[in-house]
N, C-alpha and C positions, 0 to 999 in steps of 0.2 A: 413572475414568469411564466413558471412552470406550473403552477395551483392557478393561477387564474387562467391560463390558459385550459386545463383540465376542466376546472369549475364549469365555465362556458360551454364546452364540447360538452360533457357531462348533461347539464341539463339540457341545451338544446335538443340532445337525444330523447330525455326523460320528457319535455313537452312535446317532442313528434310522437314517443311510446302513448303521452293521455290522449291526443288529438284520436289518433290510431284507435283507442279503447273507448273512448266517448262517441267516436265516430260509431264501430261495433254497437256499444250498445243501443244506440240511438238507431239504428238499420234493425237489431234484434225485434225494439218495439214495435217498430213499425211493420216488420214483417208478421209477428204475433197479430197486431191491428188488421192486417191485412187477410190474414188467416179467417180472423172471426166473421168481417163485412164479407170473404165470400160464400162463408157459411151462414149468412144470413141472409143472402137473395134468395127470392122467392121468382122461380118463373111461370108465368100463366101458359094458359092452355094454348092461347097465339101466339106464344116464344116472347111475351111482352116482361119483362124485366119490373121486380118490385122489390124498392129497398124498407122496408119496414124499421122502426125504430132499434137503434143494435142494443143491447142488452149485454153492456161487458162486466166481467166479473169485481166486483167490490174494491180485489183485492190487488189489480192490477195500479200502475202508477205510469201514465205515460209520459215521455219528455216533451209533447208535443199536444197544444189545445184543440177537442175535437172539433169544435163548432167550428173551424176553420180549417177543417180538412177540403180539400178537393178530390171527389171521389167519380169516376168515369169506367162505362165496361166499352170496350172496342174491338172490332171484329176485324178480323186480318185484312179485308179488303179498305179499311178504312173510315167504315163509318162507326159512331159514336151510339152506341145500342142504348146509353142512358149514363145521367150526369146527376150529382149532387153536390151543391155547393155553386158557389158562383164564379163562372171560369171568365166569363168577360169576351177576349178576344185570344184570351190562353189555348191556345191546342197542344199538350203534349206532345213530344214525339214517340213513334210508338214501333217503326218498321225492325231498326235496332233492334230492338227489346222481342218484337216475334221470333227474329235470327236466333237471337242470344239463347230463347226460352224453347226453340227448335231443335239446339244442341245439347239440351239436358239440363240447361240452368235450372234452380229451382226457384228462382228469382231473380229480376236485374234492378240495378239501384242507380242513380244519377242525379246530381245537382244542378238543381234551376237558378241559375245567377241572374236572366233577365228577367224579371218580374214584373215590368211594366207595365204588361196584358193584363193582370192580375188586378181587379179591383179590389181596395183595401188591402192590401200584401201585408200581413202582419210580423213579417221579416225580410231581411233584406236576401234570402236564398229560401227554396224550397227544395224539398226530401223527396224525390220521386221513386216511386216503387211501383214495377210491371209485375204481377200476376198471375198464373194461367188458371184459367177458371174449369179446365176440362182435363183432363188427367189423360190425356192421347201424345204419341209420339210429336207432332204435330200440332201445339193448339191452335185453335181457330178465333177463340173470343179470350180475352184479359183483360185482369181488372189493375188500373192504374191506380194511385192513390198520393196526391203531393199533399204534405204538409209542411209548414211551416219552421225554420230553423232557430226559432228563436231561443229556446233552452240552450242547443247546442252553442251556438255562435258567445251566448253571454258566458257558458261556460269556459270557453276557447278564450274569449278577448280577456276574462277575468283569471284565469291562470298565465298568459301571458302579461300581465298588467304585472301579477304577483312575481314573474321571471324577470322582467324589467326594473321592478324596483329592488326586487332581494339580491339578485347576481351581484351589483353596484353597491350593494350595502354588506354583503358576507365578502367581498373584496375588498372593501373599504376596512371591515372591521377586521378580517384578516390581515389585511397591510398593517393596520397600529398594530395590533397584536402578535403579530412579527418582529414588527422594529421594538414591540418593549420588550419580548422574550429577550430575544437575537443580543440587543444591547446589554441586556442580563448574563445572557450565558456569554457573551463576551469583553464582559468586563473583565475578566482572568485575564483574557489574551490580551488584552490592551495594556493592563499593570505589567505583565511580562513583556512586551515591547516594549513599554516605555524602562523598566528597568532592564532588559539587553542594550536599548542603545545609552545608556548610561555606563556600560562596563567599556572600557578602554585597557588599553595595555598595562598602563597602573595602575590599575584597579581590579586585576584577576581575580580577586578572591570573593568578590559580588557575584550572588546568584538570584537568577530571579524568584519570583514568590511561587508556593505551591497553595492551588489553592485547596482547602478541606474537602471537598465534594470529591467523588471515589471515581471520578471520571477522564476520559479521553485528555482531557485538559490538563488535570492532573499527571499524566502519563506522559503528557508531552513536556508540563513543566519539568519535571524528574529527566526526562531525557534528555532533557538540554542542560540543567544542573550537572549532570555527569559529563556531557561533552565540554562543558566548559572547566570540569575538574581535569581532565583529561585536555585541555587546553592548558590549564595553568600550570599542572606539571609538565607535559613538553614546555614552555615559558620557562618553568623555573632550571629544567634541563638544560636546554639550549645558553642558557644565562651564564648556569656552571661550567657549561663545555665553553661556551667563550673566556670567560675566567679563567678556569684552567689551563687552557690550551694557552691564553698570552703567557700565562705563571710559567708553563714548563718549556715555550718556544724563547719567553725572556733569560729565563737561569742560565743556560749555555751561552747565551748572547751577552751576557753580563759577565762570565766568567774571563770567555776572550777579549773583552773588552779591556776588563781588570788588569790581562797579561798583557795585553799592546800598550796598557799607559805604563806600565812596570816597565817592556822592554824601551819606552822613551827616554828614560831616567838617565842609563848610563849604556854603557858596552858593557856584553856578555861574550863571553868565552864561549866556541863548539859546542860544548857537552850542555851549558845552558838554553842555548840556543834551540839546540835536539830536543833536547826535555818540555822548550816550551811548546815547539813543534808539535809533538805528540800527543801535548795536553790539548792545545790546537783542535788538531786532529779528532781525538776519541769525542770535542764538544760538540764538532762537526757534523761527526759522527751520529750523535745523539741528536742532534737538529733532523739530521737527514730522517732518522728512523722515527721521530715523531711526527713530519711531515707523510713518511709512507702510509703509518699507520692511519695517519685522521684522514689518506687519500682511500685507504682500502678501507675505512670507516665508511666514510662518504658514500661510496660505490655500493656497499654492501646494501646502507641505508636506500638506496635509489632502485637496488634492485639488480644492480652490477648487469641489467639489461639483456637478461637470459642467462642461463649456469650451461657449463659445458659439459653435462652428465653422462659418465661412462660406468661400465663396470671395473670395479674397485674391492679387490681381496684387502680385506682388513690388518690381516698379520702383516702384507707387504707396506701398508701405510705407516704402522705402528715403529715398523724397523727403520723405514725413511724418516721417521721423525726425531726417534733417538740419535740415527746418524747427527742429523743439524744441530740438536744438544749437546751430542757429547764432549763441545768442545768446553763448553759453559759448564757441562758435570766436571770436568778432570780438573778445570780452574779450581772450584772449593773440594776435590776429593769426595766428590759422590758417586755411589756407584749405582748404575740403574741395573734395576731385575726383572727382566720380560718372563711373564707367565703366558701359556695359551690353553685356554679349557675351552670343553667340549660338552657341557651341561650334559646336553638332550641328545648326544651322540649321532647328531647333524652331519658332522664332520665338519669343514673347511665351507664357509660361507663367504659371499660376494656382497656387498651393496651399490646400488646404485645414486652416483653422488658425481660434485665436478674435482675431480682431484686434487687440484692446486689449492682449493678453500676447506676441503678436509685438513690438507697435509697443513695449513695453516692452526687451525684449530686443534689439531694434535700438540703442535710445537708450541702453540700458545701458553697447552693445562698443563705440559711438563716444563716448560721452562720455566715456569708459575713455581709448581713444584719444587725445582732446585734451587731457583730463587731464596725460596724461602723455609729451605730447610739449613740448619746448621753444617756446618761442615765437617764432612766425613763421616754423614749420614747413609741413608738410602733412598731411593725413589722406588716405589716398585710400579709395574705398567702391568696391568692385569687385562688381557683381550681375551672377552667369552664368548663363544657362538653358543646360541640358543637358537630354539625352532624359530623364532618369528625376529628374531634381533641381534647385533652382535652389539655389545655394550665393551668398552676399555674405562676402567677403573685407573685412575691414577691416586696412588699414596704418598704422602712425605710424613716427616716428622718434626715440623715445625713449630710454631706456636701454637696452630692450629686459627680458629676463625669464630670472634663472638656470637652470641646470636643475633645481637641488633648488625651485624655485620651480613648474617648470612645471605639477605636479599637486597646488598647493597655493591657486594663484590663483582659482580657484572653491571655497573654502570661504567660510563666514561671519568678515567681519571679518579680511579677509586681505588686506595690501596688501604688494606690491611692495618688499622694501629698497634697491630704488635710488629710490625713490619721491622726491618733492624734497621739502623742508620743507615749504612753502608748497601743496603739491598736498592740494586738499579730499577730504573722502572718506570713508566708513565703513566699507567692503571689504563691502555687500553687494552691489550692483549686480550684479556679476559671479555671486555664488551665486543671484542670485535667476532669472539670464539662464539659468544653466544648469536649474535646478528647472524651467523654464518649456521649454526644450528638450527633456526629459527626456518632461515633459507631450504634447509632439507630437510622441514619437519620433523626433525630431529629433537633429541632431547640434552638439556647439557644444566648439570644441577652440584650443587656443593653440599659435601657437611660434614661433622667434625669425627674423626676417626675416633674407634673408642678408646685406643691408649694413649695417642697425642698426633698433632699433627692434623690435617685434613684428606678429606677426597673428594676427586674430581668424577661425577659422572657423565659418560655419551653414550646415548643409548640410539641407537640407526637401525631403522627395519630394513632385514634382509632383503634381496631381490625372489 
């Protein structure tokens, strides 16, 4: 549509320009002829005019036949002083021409379309030039020459015919070519669409074909495949999450159900009933913690609806986190060692964040270190103030993290294979901690300690 409109508009302007050019060339030739005629006119002693045979330069090519030219000399009063050619009843207009010449115009031109009074007219229109024969400010006598516009009309007609045939032909060829090349160019897109339509939840491992040509369509196919990779990974993660969550929720329920079934079989004394109740309460607490962690993880995934940002001093946050896990550490006789370092001599620094979420993050990584540390060992918590950031490093002396697990420990329900069998936990704490770090544009990562155990690094920018 755009190409067709542009073609028509362009060729219309081109046609008008060609007409103007041809008209100008015709008028220039007519002007030169009028000059030659005016110079050949002989004025007699009594003022009579004589038109001798005109001798033209053989090198001149005129766009009109000389034998059909109508020539007359007119006085300002309207008296025709001389004529050459068969005018018949045709009287060329002259009054306005005198006025225009009096205003200083070199010559005037007009097209005569009413040629019925001209005997044996050679064309549909004649071109009339009025040219002054004297050089005074107000010329008294003008030379008028009317010539047929046969050649000019033919040239214009030929060009118009060419455009009338050429434009539809060009548009037709362009349309066919556009359809052909667009079908070839869009063939990879059609294949991509067909492949994408065949991908459903059960076939997320399929990918759209990648064309060989290094163009935008190839970039599009690669981008779609990358998106499908992310969708596939997210879908697999969701499936693992549902399966693991179901397992984690069913385990405490199965324990409580089993104990209730045993209680139905006979009567128990008070001590046995109290032990059963304590066990059931522990399992219910486990269920509550799983649900609480899953809800927090869902809220973090959803963005929480906005963070409650405030100025936080990291040393206060560290000491409160230690207070939260101190009971767990004492149960395993684990010592908690705290070091505050000022590497760049910048003094005590503060950060901006959500206090409760950052506290949850530190509690999770310290609690994780306690869980995986052998009884009686030590867990080190080091807070380092630097020029641009505050860094917390939690070091344990547990079994460490295998290389293939370093990138997986922050996934949901992920627990290291080196964990002790009696180590409690559901694999949600580190996933929550990582999500909180991302929300604060901070960094949380793990690595193995040079001696033994693991280190968790948390880095957040200072205010």
